[in-house]
DSSP file (Angstrom, degrees, kcal/mol; ACC not computed):
  #  RESIDUE AA STRUCTURE BP1 BP2  ACC     N-H-->O    O-->H-N    N-H-->O    O-->H-N    TCO  KAPPA ALPHA  PHI   PSI    X-CA   Y-CA   Z-CA
    1    1 A X    >         0   0    0      0, 0.0     3,-1.6     0, 0.0     0, 0.0   0.000 360.0 360.0 360.0 109.5   12.2   11.6    7.6
    2    2 A X  T 3   +     0   0    0      1,-0.3    10,-0.1     9,-0.0     0, 0.0   0.833 360.0  35.4 -62.5 -36.6    9.5   11.9    4.9
    3    3 A X  T 3  S+     0   0    0      9,-0.1    -1,-0.3     8,-0.1    10,-0.1  -0.014  80.9 142.2-108.4  31.3    8.9    8.2    4.2
    4    4 A X    <   -     0   0    0     -3,-1.6     8,-0.3     7,-0.1     2,-0.1  -0.436  55.6-111.9 -66.0 143.0    9.5    6.9    7.7
    5    5 A X        -     0   0    0      6,-0.2     6,-0.3    -2,-0.1    -1,-0.1  -0.487  26.1-121.3 -79.1 149.2    7.1    4.1    8.4
    6    6 A X    >   -     0   0    0      4,-2.4     3,-2.4    -2,-0.1    -1,-0.1  -0.038  46.5 -77.5 -70.9-177.8    4.3    4.5   10.9
    7    7 A X  T 3  S+     0   0    0      1,-0.3    -1,-0.1    46,-0.2    46,-0.1   0.783 135.6  52.2 -57.8 -24.5    3.9    2.2   14.1
    8    8 A X  T 3  S-     0   0    0     44,-0.2    -1,-0.3    45,-0.2     3,-0.1   0.416 121.9-108.0 -93.7   4.0    2.5   -0.5   11.8
    9    9 A X  S <  S+     0   0    0     -3,-2.4     2,-0.5     1,-0.3    -2,-0.1   0.648  70.3 146.6  81.3  19.3    5.5   -0.3    9.4
   10   10 A X        -     0   0    0     42,-0.2    -4,-2.4    43,-0.1    -1,-0.3  -0.752  43.6-135.4 -90.3 124.3    3.5    1.5    6.6
   11   11 A X        -     0   0    0     -2,-0.5    -6,-0.2    -6,-0.3    -7,-0.1  -0.446  18.0-117.1 -75.2 151.4    5.7    4.0    4.7
   12   12 A X  S    S+     0   0    0     -8,-0.3     2,-0.4     1,-0.2    57,-0.2   0.874 105.4  22.8 -59.9 -35.8    4.3    7.4    3.8
   13   13 A X  S    S-     0   0    0    -10,-0.1    -1,-0.2    56,-0.1    53,-0.1  -0.997  85.6-127.0-136.3 132.9    4.7    6.4    0.2
   14   14 A X        -     0   0    0     -2,-0.4    56,-0.1    52,-0.3    57,-0.0  -0.239  42.1 -83.2 -66.6 159.0    4.8    2.9   -1.4
   15   15 A X        -     0   0    0      1,-0.1    -1,-0.2    55,-0.0     6,-0.0  -0.159  31.5-170.3 -54.8 156.0    7.6    1.8   -3.6
   16   16 A X        +     0   0    0     -3,-0.1    -1,-0.1    56,-0.0    -2,-0.0   0.156  38.5 133.5-135.8  15.9    7.4    2.7   -7.2
   17   17 A X        -     0   0    0      2,-0.1     4,-0.1     1,-0.1    -2,-0.0  -0.297  65.2-120.7 -69.1 154.8   10.3    0.5   -8.5
   18   18 A X  S    S+     0   0    0      2,-0.1     2,-0.3    -2,-0.0    -1,-0.1   0.474  96.2  48.0 -79.4   4.3    9.9   -1.6  -11.6
   19   19 A X  S    S-     0   0    0     71,-0.0     2,-0.1    65,-0.0    -2,-0.1  -0.857 101.1 -79.2-130.7 172.2   10.7   -4.7   -9.5
   20   20 A X        -     0   0    0     -2,-0.3     2,-0.2    61,-0.1    -2,-0.1  -0.445  43.4-155.2 -72.0 148.6    9.6   -6.1   -6.1
   21   21 A X     >  -     0   0    0     -2,-0.1     4,-1.7    -4,-0.1     5,-0.1  -0.664  34.1-107.6-110.1 164.9   11.1   -4.7   -3.0
   22   22 A X  H  > S+     0   0    0     -2,-0.2     4,-2.4     2,-0.2     5,-0.2   0.878 124.1  58.9 -54.2 -40.6   11.6   -6.2    0.5
   23   23 A X  H  > S+     0   0    0      1,-0.2     4,-1.4     2,-0.2    -1,-0.2   0.935 102.7  49.7 -56.8 -51.4    8.7   -3.7    1.3
   24   24 A X  H  4 S+     0   0    0      1,-0.2     3,-0.4     2,-0.2    -1,-0.2   0.905 110.7  49.4 -60.9 -41.1    6.4   -5.3   -1.2
   25   25 A X  H >< S+     0   0    0     -4,-1.7     3,-0.9     1,-0.2     4,-0.2   0.899 111.8  49.4 -61.2 -40.9    7.1   -8.7    0.2
   26   26 A X  H 3< S+     0   0    0     -4,-2.4    -1,-0.2     1,-0.2    -2,-0.2   0.706 116.5  41.8 -67.3 -22.3    6.5   -7.5    3.7
   27   27 A X  T 3X S+     0   0    0     -4,-1.4     4,-2.3    -3,-0.4    -1,-0.2  -0.021  71.1 117.6-125.8  30.3    3.2   -5.9    2.8
   28   28 A X  H <> S+     0   0    0     -3,-0.9     4,-2.1     2,-0.2     5,-0.2   0.937  82.3  49.6 -61.2 -47.7    1.5   -8.5    0.4
   29   29 A X  H  > S+     0   0    0     -4,-0.2     4,-2.4     1,-0.2    -1,-0.2   0.900 109.8  51.9 -60.0 -39.7   -1.4   -8.9    2.9
   30   30 A X  H  > S+     0   0    0      1,-0.2     4,-2.3     2,-0.2    -1,-0.2   0.943 108.4  48.8 -71.0 -40.7   -1.8   -5.2    3.1
   31   31 A X  H  X S+     0   0    0     -4,-2.3     4,-2.0     1,-0.2    -1,-0.2   0.870 112.7  50.1 -63.8 -35.1   -1.9   -4.8   -0.7
   32   32 A X  H  X S+     0   0    0     -4,-2.1     4,-2.5     2,-0.2    -2,-0.2   0.920 109.7  49.2 -71.1 -37.7   -4.6   -7.6   -0.9
   33   33 A X  H  X S+     0   0    0     -4,-2.4     4,-2.8     1,-0.2    -2,-0.2   0.909 112.1  49.6 -60.9 -45.2   -6.6   -5.9    1.9
   34   34 A X  H  X S+     0   0    0     -4,-2.3     4,-1.9     1,-0.2    -1,-0.2   0.891 110.6  50.0 -68.1 -40.3   -6.4   -2.5   -0.1
   35   35 A X  H  X S+     0   0    0     -4,-2.0     4,-3.0     2,-0.2    -1,-0.2   0.935 112.0  48.6 -66.6 -45.1   -7.5   -4.2   -3.3
   36   36 A X  H  X S+     0   0    0     -4,-2.5     4,-1.3     1,-0.2    -2,-0.2   0.931 113.9  45.4 -60.0 -45.6  -10.5   -5.9   -1.5
   37   37 A X  H  <>S+     0   0    0     -4,-2.8     5,-2.4     2,-0.2    -1,-0.2   0.840 112.5  50.8 -72.2 -27.3  -11.6   -2.7    0.0
   38   38 A X  H ><5S+     0   0    0     -4,-1.9     3,-1.6     3,-0.2    -2,-0.2   0.924 109.7  49.3 -63.9 -52.0  -11.2   -0.9   -3.1
   39   39 A X  H 3<5S+     0   0    0     -4,-3.0    -2,-0.2     1,-0.3    -1,-0.2   0.725 111.1  51.6 -65.3 -22.8  -13.3   -3.5   -5.1
   40   40 A X  T 3<5S-     0   0    0     -4,-1.3    -1,-0.3    -5,-0.2    -2,-0.2   0.449 115.1-118.2 -92.9  -2.9  -16.0   -3.3   -2.4
   41   41 A X  T < 5 +     0   0    0     -3,-1.6    -3,-0.2     1,-0.2    -2,-0.1   0.713  47.4 174.8  71.0  24.0  -16.1    0.6   -2.7
   42   42 A X      < -     0   0    0     -5,-2.4    -1,-0.2    -6,-0.2     2,-0.0  -0.358  41.5-100.3 -62.7 139.6  -15.0    1.2    0.9
   43   43 A X     >  -     0   0    0      1,-0.1     4,-1.9     4,-0.0     3,-0.4  -0.389  29.9-126.2 -64.8 137.9  -14.5    4.9    1.6
   44   44 A X  H  > S+     0   0    0      1,-0.2     4,-2.6     2,-0.2     5,-0.2   0.800 106.2  61.9 -61.1 -33.1  -10.7    5.7    1.5
   45   45 A X  H  > S+     0   0    0      1,-0.2     4,-2.0     2,-0.2    11,-0.2   0.902 105.4  44.5 -58.2 -45.3  -10.8    7.1    5.0
   46   46 A X  H  > S+     0   0    0     -3,-0.4     4,-2.7     1,-0.2     5,-0.4   0.885 110.8  54.7 -70.3 -33.4  -11.9    4.0    6.5
   47   47 A X  H  X>S+     0   0    0     -4,-1.9     4,-3.5     2,-0.2     5,-1.2   0.958 109.9  47.2 -56.8 -50.0   -9.4    2.0    4.5
   48   48 A X  H  <5S+     0   0    0     -4,-2.6     6,-2.3     1,-0.2     5,-0.3   0.917 114.4  47.6 -63.4 -36.0   -6.5    4.2    5.8
   49   49 A X  H  <5S+     0   0    0     -4,-2.0     4,-0.3     4,-0.2    -1,-0.2   0.959 123.7  29.2 -66.5 -48.8   -7.6    3.9    9.3
   50   50 A X  H  <5S+     0   0    0     -4,-2.7    -2,-0.2     2,-0.1    -3,-0.2   0.895 131.0  28.2 -79.2 -45.0   -8.2    0.2    9.3
   51   51 A X  T  <5S+     0   0    0     -4,-3.5    -3,-0.2    -5,-0.4    -2,-0.1   0.937 131.8  30.7 -85.7 -48.4   -5.7   -1.2    6.9
   52   52 A X  S   <S-     0   0    0     -5,-1.2   -44,-0.2     2,-0.1   -42,-0.2   0.484  97.9-128.9 -95.0   1.0   -2.8    1.3    6.9
   53   53 A X        +     0   0    0     -6,-0.4     2,-0.5    -4,-0.3    -4,-0.2   0.857  59.6 139.1  57.8  42.8   -3.3    2.4   10.6
   54   54 A X        -     0   0    0     -6,-2.3     2,-0.7    -9,-0.1    -1,-0.2  -0.946  55.7-132.1-119.4 129.8   -3.4    6.1    9.8
   55   55 A X    >>  -     0   0    0     -2,-0.5     4,-1.0     1,-0.2     3,-0.6  -0.748  17.9-162.5 -80.7 116.4   -5.8    8.7   11.3
   56   56 A X  T 34 S+     0   0    0     -2,-0.7    -1,-0.2   -11,-0.2     8,-0.1   0.524  85.1  62.8 -78.4  -1.9   -7.0   10.5    8.2
   57   57 A X  T 34 S+     0   0    0      2,-0.1     3,-0.3     1,-0.1    -1,-0.2   0.695  96.1  57.5 -84.5 -26.2   -8.3   13.4   10.3
   58   58 A X  T <4 S-     0   0    0     -3,-0.6    -2,-0.2     1,-0.2     2,-0.1   0.902 133.1  -1.3 -80.9 -48.2   -4.8   14.3   11.6
   59   59 A X     X  +     0   0    0     -4,-1.0     4,-3.1     1,-0.1     3,-0.4  -0.585  68.3 177.8-146.9  80.7   -3.3   14.9    8.1
   60   60 A X  H  > S+     0   0    0     -3,-0.3     4,-2.8     1,-0.2     5,-0.2   0.911  82.2  51.6 -47.1 -51.4   -5.9   14.2    5.2
   61   61 A X  H  > S+     0   0    0      1,-0.2     4,-1.6     2,-0.2    -1,-0.2   0.885 114.8  39.4 -61.2 -39.3   -3.5   15.2    2.5
   62   62 A X  H  > S+     0   0    0     -3,-0.4     4,-2.9     2,-0.2    -1,-0.2   0.938 114.9  53.9 -73.4 -48.9   -0.8   12.9    3.6
   63   63 A X  H  X S+     0   0    0     -4,-3.1     4,-2.3     1,-0.2    -2,-0.2   0.909 110.8  47.2 -52.5 -47.0   -3.2   10.1    4.5
   64   64 A X  H  X S+     0   0    0     -4,-2.8     4,-2.7    -5,-0.2    -1,-0.2   0.881 111.0  50.4 -65.3 -40.3   -4.7   10.3    1.0
   65   65 A X  H  X S+     0   0    0     -4,-1.6     4,-2.2    -5,-0.2    -2,-0.2   0.925 112.0  48.8 -67.9 -38.9   -1.3   10.3   -0.7
   66   66 A X  H  X S+     0   0    0     -4,-2.9     4,-2.3     2,-0.2   -52,-0.3   0.904 113.2  46.4 -55.8 -46.5   -0.3    7.2    1.4
   67   67 A X  H  X S+     0   0    0     -4,-2.3     4,-2.7    -5,-0.2     5,-0.2   0.949 114.7  47.9 -66.6 -51.8   -3.6    5.4    0.5
   68   68 A X  H  X S+     0   0    0     -4,-2.7     4,-1.9     1,-0.2    -1,-0.2   0.824 112.4  47.0 -61.5 -40.9   -3.2    6.3   -3.2
   69   69 A X  H  X S+     0   0    0     -4,-2.2     4,-2.4   -57,-0.2    -1,-0.2   0.915 114.6  47.5 -72.7 -42.4    0.4    5.2   -3.5
   70   70 A X  H  X S+     0   0    0     -4,-2.3     4,-2.3     2,-0.2    -2,-0.2   0.860 114.0  46.1 -67.8 -36.2   -0.2    1.9   -1.7
   71   71 A X  H  X S+     0   0    0     -4,-2.7     4,-1.9     2,-0.2    -1,-0.2   0.888 110.2  53.9 -77.6 -30.4   -3.2    1.1   -3.8
   72   72 A X  H  X S+     0   0    0     -4,-1.9     4,-2.3    -5,-0.2    -2,-0.2   0.916 111.5  47.1 -60.5 -47.9   -1.3    2.1   -6.9
   73   73 A X  H  X S+     0   0    0     -4,-2.4     4,-2.5     2,-0.2    -2,-0.2   0.889 109.7  52.2 -57.8 -43.1    1.3   -0.4   -5.8
   74   74 A X  H  X S+     0   0    0     -4,-2.3     4,-1.3     1,-0.2    -1,-0.2   0.864 110.3  48.5 -62.2 -36.0   -1.2   -3.1   -5.1
   75   75 A X  H  X S+     0   0    0     -4,-1.9     4,-0.9     2,-0.2    -1,-0.2   0.886 109.7  52.9 -72.8 -39.5   -2.7   -2.6   -8.5
   76   76 A X  H >X>S+     0   0    0     -4,-2.3     4,-3.3     1,-0.2     5,-2.0   0.900 105.0  55.0 -62.2 -41.1    0.9   -2.9  -10.0
   77   77 A X  I 3<>S+     0   0    0     -4,-2.5     5,-2.5     3,-0.2    -1,-0.2   0.873 107.2  50.3 -58.0 -39.6    1.5   -6.1   -8.2
   78   78 A X  I 3<5S+     0   0    0     -4,-1.3    -1,-0.2     1,-0.2    -2,-0.2   0.715 122.6  32.2 -75.0 -18.3   -1.7   -7.6   -9.8
   79   79 A X  I <<5S-     0   0    0     -4,-0.9    -2,-0.2    -3,-0.8    -1,-0.2   0.781 143.5  -4.5-109.1 -27.8   -0.6   -6.5  -13.2
   80   80 A X  I >X5S+     0   0    0     -4,-3.3     3,-1.4    -5,-0.2     4,-0.6   0.597 118.7  65.0-126.6 -51.5    3.2   -6.8  -13.1
   81   81 A X  I >><S+     0   0    0     -5,-2.0     4,-1.4     1,-0.3     3,-0.9   0.818  89.5  67.9 -60.4 -36.0    4.5   -7.7   -9.7
   82   82 A X  H 3><S+     0   0    0     -5,-2.5     4,-2.3    -6,-0.3    -1,-0.3   0.804  92.8  61.1 -59.8 -29.9    3.0  -11.1   -9.5
   83   83 A X  H <> S+     0   0    0     -3,-1.4     4,-1.9     2,-0.2    -1,-0.3   0.831 101.5  53.2 -62.5 -33.7    5.4  -12.3  -12.4
   84   84 A X  H <X>S+     0   0    0     -3,-0.9     5,-3.3    -4,-0.6     4,-0.8   0.894 110.5  48.1 -58.1 -45.9    8.3  -11.5  -10.1
   85   85 A X  H  <5S+     0   0    0     -4,-1.4    -2,-0.2     3,-0.2     3,-0.2   0.926 111.4  49.1 -67.4 -46.2    6.7  -13.6   -7.4
   86   86 A X  H  <5S+     0   0    0     -4,-2.3    -1,-0.2     1,-0.3    -2,-0.2   0.880 113.8  45.1 -51.5 -45.1    6.1  -16.5   -9.8
   87   87 A X  H  <5S-     0   0    0     -4,-1.9    -1,-0.3    -5,-0.2    -2,-0.2   0.658 113.2-119.0 -82.4 -16.0    9.5  -16.5  -11.1
   88   88 A X  T  <5 +     0   0    0     -4,-0.8     2,-0.3     1,-0.3    -3,-0.2   0.748  66.2 144.0  84.1  19.3   11.0  -16.2   -7.5
   89   89 A X      <       0   0    0     -5,-3.3    -1,-0.3    -6,-0.2    -2,-0.1  -0.724 360.0 360.0 -89.8 141.9   12.6  -12.8   -8.5
   90   90 A X              0   0    0     -2,-0.3    -1,-0.2    -3,-0.1   -65,-0.2   0.439 360.0 360.0  96.7 360.0   12.8  -10.0   -6.0
């Protein structure tokens, strides 16, 4: 199953829907942690290890894809998704 969550419930690829998903609601804190780490310039490998609970040495390509999709979703939340939260939609 290509998008099966790891033991911490992190999917291989974050949602890309134009509306909030149950996954987004469940991972709001994860998104905030990703945004904070990104703003601080933390190396992506450290972020994947600590925040996403993925060993980047095991499958670096997939770890990077997981990181990038979740960071992109976190950024989407700051630009668009928060409106859904404020309206109580999603």
